[in-house]
C-alpha positions in Angstrom: -10.1 -5.5 24.6 -9.0 -5.4 21.0 -11.6 -4.1 18.6 -11.9 -6.8 16.1 -14.8 -5.0 14.4 -12.5 -2.2 13.4 -10.1 -4.6 11.8 -12.8 -5.8 9.4 -14.3 -3.9 6.5 -18.0 -3.3 6.8 -20.4 -4.6 4.1 -20.8 -1.0 2.9 -17.1 -0.5 2.7 -16.6 -3.8 0.8 -19.4 -2.8 -1.6 -17.9 0.6 -2.1 -14.5 -0.8 -2.8 -15.6 -3.5 -5.2 -18.1 -1.3 -7.1 -15.6 1.7 -7.5 -12.9 -0.7 -8.6 -15.4 -2.1 -11.1 -16.0 1.4 -12.5 -12.3 2.0 -12.9 -12.0 -1.4 -14.5 -14.9 -0.9 -17.0 -13.5 2.5 -18.1 -9.9 1.5 -18.2 -10.7 -1.7 -20.1 -12.3 0.5 -22.8 -9.1 2.7 -22.9 -6.7 -0.2 -23.0 -8.4 -2.5 -25.5 -6.9 -0.7 -28.5 -3.3 -0.9 -27.3 -2.4 -4.3 -28.6 -4.1 -3.9 -32.0 -4.4 -0.3 -33.1 -0.8 0.2 -34.3 -1.2 -2.7 -36.7 -4.8 -1.9 -37.7 -4.0 1.8 -38.4 -1.8 0.8 -41.4 -5.0 0.2 -43.4 -6.5 3.6 -42.5 -5.8 7.0 -44.1 -3.1 8.6 -42.0 -1.9 5.2 -40.7 1.5 5.5 -42.3 2.3 8.3 -39.9 3.7 6.5 -36.8 3.6 9.8 -34.8 -0.1 10.2 -35.5 -0.7 6.6 -34.6 1.1 7.2 -31.3 -1.0 10.3 -30.8 -4.2 8.2 -31.3 -3.0 5.7 -28.7 -2.1 8.3 -26.0 -4.4 11.3 -26.9 -6.9 10.5 -24.1 -4.1 11.1 -21.6 -3.8 14.8 -22.8 -7.3 15.8 -21.9 -7.2 13.8 -18.7 -4.1 15.7 -17.7 -5.8 19.0 -18.1 -9.2 18.0 -16.6 -8.3 15.6 -13.8 -7.9 18.4 -11.2 -11.0 20.4 -12.4 -13.1 17.3 -12.3 -11.9 16.6 -8.8 -12.7 20.2 -7.7 -16.1 20.0 -9.3 -16.8 16.8 -7.3 -16.1 18.8 -4.1 -18.7 21.4 -5.1 -21.4 19.4 -6.9 -21.0 16.0 -5.4 -18.9 13.0 -6.5 -21.6 10.9 -8.3 -23.0 13.6 -10.6 -19.5 14.5 -11.8 -18.5 10.9 -12.4 -21.7 10.4 -14.4 -20.9 13.4 -16.6 -17.4 12.2 -17.1 -18.6 8.7 -18.2 -21.1 10.3 -20.6 -18.2 12.2 -22.3 -16.3 8.9 -22.5 -19.3 7.3 -24.3 -19.5 10.2 -26.8 -15.7 9.8 -27.5 -16.1 6.1 -28.0 -18.9 6.6 -30.5 -16.8 9.2 -32.5 -13.9 6.8 -32.6 -16.1 3.9 -33.6 -17.4 5.8 -36.6 -14.0 7.2 -37.6 -12.7 6.6 -41.2 -9.2 7.9 -40.6 -6.6 8.1 -37.9 -7.2 11.8 -37.3 -10.8 11.2 -36.4 -9.7 8.5 -34.0 -7.5 11.0 -32.3 -10.6 13.3 -31.8 -12.5 10.4 -30.3 -9.7 9.5 -28.0 -9.4 13.2 -26.9 -13.1 13.1 -26.0 -12.7 9.8 -24.2 -10.0 11.4 -22.0 -12.2 14.4 -21.3 -14.1 12.2 -18.9 -11.4 12.6 -16.3 -13.0 10.9 -13.4 -10.0 9.2 -11.7 -9.5 11.8 -8.9 -13.3 12.0 -8.3 -13.6 8.2 -8.0 -10.6 7.9 -5.6 -12.0 10.8 -3.6 -15.3 9.0 -3.4 -13.5 5.9 -2.2 -11.9 7.9 0.6 -15.3 9.4 1.5 -16.9 6.0 1.8 -14.2 4.2 3.9 -12.7 4.6 7.3 -9.0 5.5 7.6 -7.9 2.0 8.7 -9.5 0.5 5.6 -8.7 3.1 3.0 -5.4 1.5 2.0 -7.3 -1.7 1.2 -9.7 0.1 -1.0 -7.0 2.1 -2.8 -5.2 -1.2 -3.4 -8.4 -2.7 -4.9 -8.7 0.2 -7.3 -5.0 0.1 -8.2 -5.1 -3.6 -8.7 -8.1 -3.3 -11.0 -6.1 -1.1 -13.4 -3.4 -3.7 -13.6 -5.9 -6.5 -14.0 -7.9 -4.9 -16.8 -4.6 -3.9 -18.6 -3.6 -7.5 -18.5 -7.1 -8.7 -19.6 -7.1 -6.2 -22.5 -3.8 -7.6 -23.7 -5.4 -11.1 -24.0 -8.9 -10.1 -25.1 -8.2 -7.4 -27.6 -6.6 -9.6 -30.4 -9.5 -12.1 -30.0 -12.2 -9.5 -30.1 -10.5 -7.6 -32.9 -10.6 -10.7 -35.0 -14.4 -11.0 -34.5 -15.7 -7.4 -34.3 -12.9 -5.3 -35.8 -11.6 -1.9 -34.5 -15.0 -0.2 -34.8 -16.6 -3.0 -32.7 -13.9 -2.5 -30.0 -14.9 1.2 -29.7 -18.6 0.4 -29.6 -17.8 -2.1 -26.9 -15.9 0.6 -24.9 -19.1 2.7 -25.1 -21.2 -0.1 -23.8 -18.7 -0.7 -20.9 -19.0 3.0 -20.0 -22.8 2.7 -19.9 -22.3 -0.2 -17.5 -20.1 1.9 -15.4 -22.8 4.6 -15.2 -25.3 2.0 -14.1 -22.8 0.9 -11.4 -22.2 4.4 -10.0 -25.9 5.3 -9.9 -27.4 2.1 -8.6 -24.7 0.1 -6.8 -22.1 2.4 -5.2 -23.4 3.5 -1.8 -24.6 7.0 -1.3 -21.8 9.4 -0.5 -21.7 11.4 2.7 -21.6 15.2 2.5 -18.2 16.4 1.3 -16.5 19.0 3.4 -14.6 21.8 1.6 -11.1 20.7 0.9 -8.4 22.6 2.7 -5.4 20.9 1.1 -3.1 23.2 -0.9 -1.2 22.3 -4.1 1.9 23.9 -2.7 1.8 21.5 0.2 1.6 18.5 -2.1 4.2 19.8 -4.5 6.6 20.5 -1.7 6.3 17.0 -0.3 9.3 15.1 -1.7 7.9 11.7 -0.9 4.6 12.4 -2.8 6.4 13.9 -5.7 8.7 10.9 -6.1 5.5 8.7 -6.3 4.1 11.2 -8.8 7.2 10.9 -11.0 6.8 7.1 -10.7 3.3 7.0 -12.0 4.2 9.3 -14.8 7.2 7.1 -15.8 5.2 3.9 -15.5 2.4 4.9 -17.8 4.7 6.6 -20.2 6.6 3.3 -20.7 3.3 1.4 -20.9 1.9 3.3 -23.8 5.3 3.8 -25.6 5.9 0.1 -25.5 2.6 -0.6 -27.3 3.6 1.6 -30.2 6.1 -1.2 -31.0 5.1 -4.5 -29.4 2.2 -5.6 -31.7 4.3 -4.9 -34.8 7.2 -6.8 -33.1 5.1 -9.9 -32.6 3.8 -9.7 -36.2 7.4 -9.4 -37.4 8.3 -12.5 -35.3 5.7 -14.4 -37.4 2.6 -14.2 -35.1 -0.5 -12.8 -36.8 -2.4 -10.2 -34.7 -5.4 -12.5 -34.2 -3.0 -15.0 -32.4 -1.2 -12.5 -30.1 -3.3 -13.8 -27.2 -1.1 -16.9 -27.3 1.7 -14.7 -26.0 -0.4 -12.4 -23.8 -2.4 -15.0 -21.9 0.5 -17.1 -20.5 2.4 -13.9 -19.8 -0.6 -12.5 -17.8 -1.3 -15.7 -15.9 2.4 -16.1 -14.9 2.6 -12.5 -13.9 -0.4 -12.8 -11.5 1.2 -15.9 -10.0 4.1 -13.7 -9.0 2.2 -10.5 -8.3 -0.3 -11.7 -5.7 2.2 -13.0 -3.2 4.4 -10.0 -3.8 1.5 -7.7 -2.8 0.7 -9.7 0.3 4.3 -9.6 1.4 4.5 -5.8 0.7 1.3 -5.0 2.6 1.2 -7.5 5.5 5.0 -7.9 6.3 6.0 -4.3 5.8 8.1 -4.9 2.8 6.6 -2.3 0.6 9.8 -0.5 -0.3 12.0 -3.5 -1.3 9.1 -5.0 -3.3 8.5 -1.6 -4.9 12.2 -1.0 -5.9 12.5 -4.6 -7.2 9.5 -4.0 -9.5 11.2 -0.8 -10.8 14.4 -2.7 -11.4 12.4 -5.3 -13.3 11.1 -2.6 -15.6 14.7 -1.5 -16.3 15.5 -5.1 -17.2 12.6 -5.2 -19.6 13.5 -2.0 -21.3 17.1 -3.1 -21.7 15.9 -6.4 -23.1 13.6 -4.7 -25.6 16.5 -2.5 -26.8 18.9 -5.5 -27.2 16.4 -8.0 -28.6 14.1 -5.7 -30.5 11.9 -8.0 -32.7 14.5 -10.8 -32.7 11.9 -13.4 -32.0 8.7 -14.4 -30.4 10.2 -16.1 -27.3 12.3 -13.1 -26.2 9.3 -10.8 -26.6 7.1 -13.3 -24.6 9.6 -13.5 -21.7 10.0 -9.7 -21.6 6.2 -9.1 -21.7 5.8 -11.5 -18.8 8.4 -9.6 -16.8 6.7 -6.3 -17.7 3.3 -7.5 -16.5 4.7 -8.6 -13.2 6.4 -5.2 -12.6 3.4 -3.2 -13.9 0.8 -5.0 -11.8 2.9 -4.7 -8.6 3.5 -1.0 -9.1 -0.1 -0.3 -10.1 -1.4 -1.9 -6.9 1.2 -0.5 -4.5 1.5 3.2 -5.6 -2.1 4.3 -4.7 -1.7 2.5 -1.4 1.5 4.3 -0.6 0.0 7.7 -1.5 -2.9 7.1 0.8 -0.6 6.2 3.7 1.7 9.3 3.5 -0.6 12.1 2.1 -1.6 14.6 4.8 -5.1 13.7 6.1 -6.5 17.2 5.1 -4.9 17.0 1.6 -5.6 13.5 0.4 -8.0 14.7 -2.3 -5.4 17.2 -3.6 -2.7 14.6 -3.5 -4.8 12.1 -5.5 -5.7 14.8 -8.0 -2.0 15.6 -8.7 -1.2 11.8 -8.8 -3.9 11.1 -11.3 -2.9 14.1 -13.4 0.7 12.9 -13.7 -0.6 9.4 -14.6 -2.6 11.0 -17.4 0.3 13.0 -18.6 2.4 9.9 -18.8 -0.2 8.1 -20.8 -0.3 10.9 -23.4 3.5 11.5 -23.6 4.1 7.8 -23.9 1.9 7.4 -27.0 2.9 10.7 -28.6 6.6 10.7 -27.9 6.9 6.9 -28.4 5.4 7.3 -31.9 7.5 10.3 -32.8 10.8 8.6 -31.7 9.9 5.4 -33.5 9.3 7.3 -36.7 12.1 9.9 -36.6 14.9 8.2 -34.6 14.1 4.4 -34.6 12.4 1.8 -32.4 15.5 1.5 -30.3 15.1 5.1 -29.1 11.8 4.2 -27.5 13.5 1.5 -25.4 16.4 3.8 -24.5 13.8 6.4 -23.3 12.3 3.7 -21.1 15.7 2.8 -19.7 16.5 6.4 -18.8 13.1 6.8 -17.0 13.5 3.5 -15.1 17.0 4.4 -13.9 15.9 7.9 -12.8 12.8 6.4 -11.0 15.0 3.7 -9.3 17.4 6.4 -8.0 14.5 8.5 -6.7 12.7 5.6 -5.1 15.8 4.3 -3.4 16.0 7.5 -1.3 12.3 7.3 -0.2 11.4 6.5 3.4 9.3 3.3 3.8 5.6 3.9 4.3 4.3 3.7 7.9 3.6 0.2 9.0 -0.1 -0.9 9.3 -1.5 -0.1 12.7 -3.1 -2.9 14.7 -6.2 -2.0 16.7 -5.0 -1.3 20.3 -6.5 -2.8 23.3 -9.2 -0.7 25.0 
């Protein structure tokens, strides 16, 4: 007899998945909220005429995350997942307060570095793995991955509206409050974690796995393009005649349309075994966006609106499918190690995108940022095309 109970997530698993996705969402919303507005706001701050420094402020949190993601993951193996996550969130609160009180761009960079020091992504995903059975782990990873895409989209809509009301300092104070909410969630809502066995996965085993490393390159490229774009996009909309307080008029329709496309794409990818073609199509769409940004530049509001819609579709699909794919193909004894490397490359991409995007925009020109995105998308598409499809979902067998 088929075991229907095994095909359903238990209440504890659903609670774990939703609450951990909420922690990711609260923290990432705080990180993403400045993306649509900071490049324009910084022009009125000391140091704001230095585009490279502005890019550094946008992407600086990725630098400390890149260095600390694996140590935080290792600490969670030794001291427990929840205590390490709480410490990371407290560091994020401190960084948010520093940035809220900043009077120049350089101090904002310091605050963003401290925000990134709370590198809890690997610890959170490891906790998700601890709290879920193997047959449901993909669903929980997809919840967490989708939450990142969702809050990124929400931040694009909400940030201009909030900025008009509470200003940049208010946005950073809000990020601090969101992190406090995440601390409350991890302490009181996330189920208690089981004892964590000592990890036996080796870095060499993950680094030698070509399939995993292609996914790691992909998350690096995706987040590099994401932050590099937002060095230019807000100024492009302003140049097209749309004040920053009204940017939501472009972001909101783009986000809504993207979810209309993204949700059925994810369902087809997961339930019908079409992960690889959907995945590759999303990468191809990123390439189209980067080419469009290079050709159109700031030619007008409508071209930018269309390109942003296409970007949101691709970003949300890739952000939801990559963690799922990682969880399917990583060796069972090295899932924590694989997730640590994956989250580290994500953080490196966030930092490099902001820093390199700002440097290229200032010293070479805006078109160079889009050409960089084109090159990354082409390389990623070539690498992804040679990947083996992830294993199909297993259906519970008859007893």
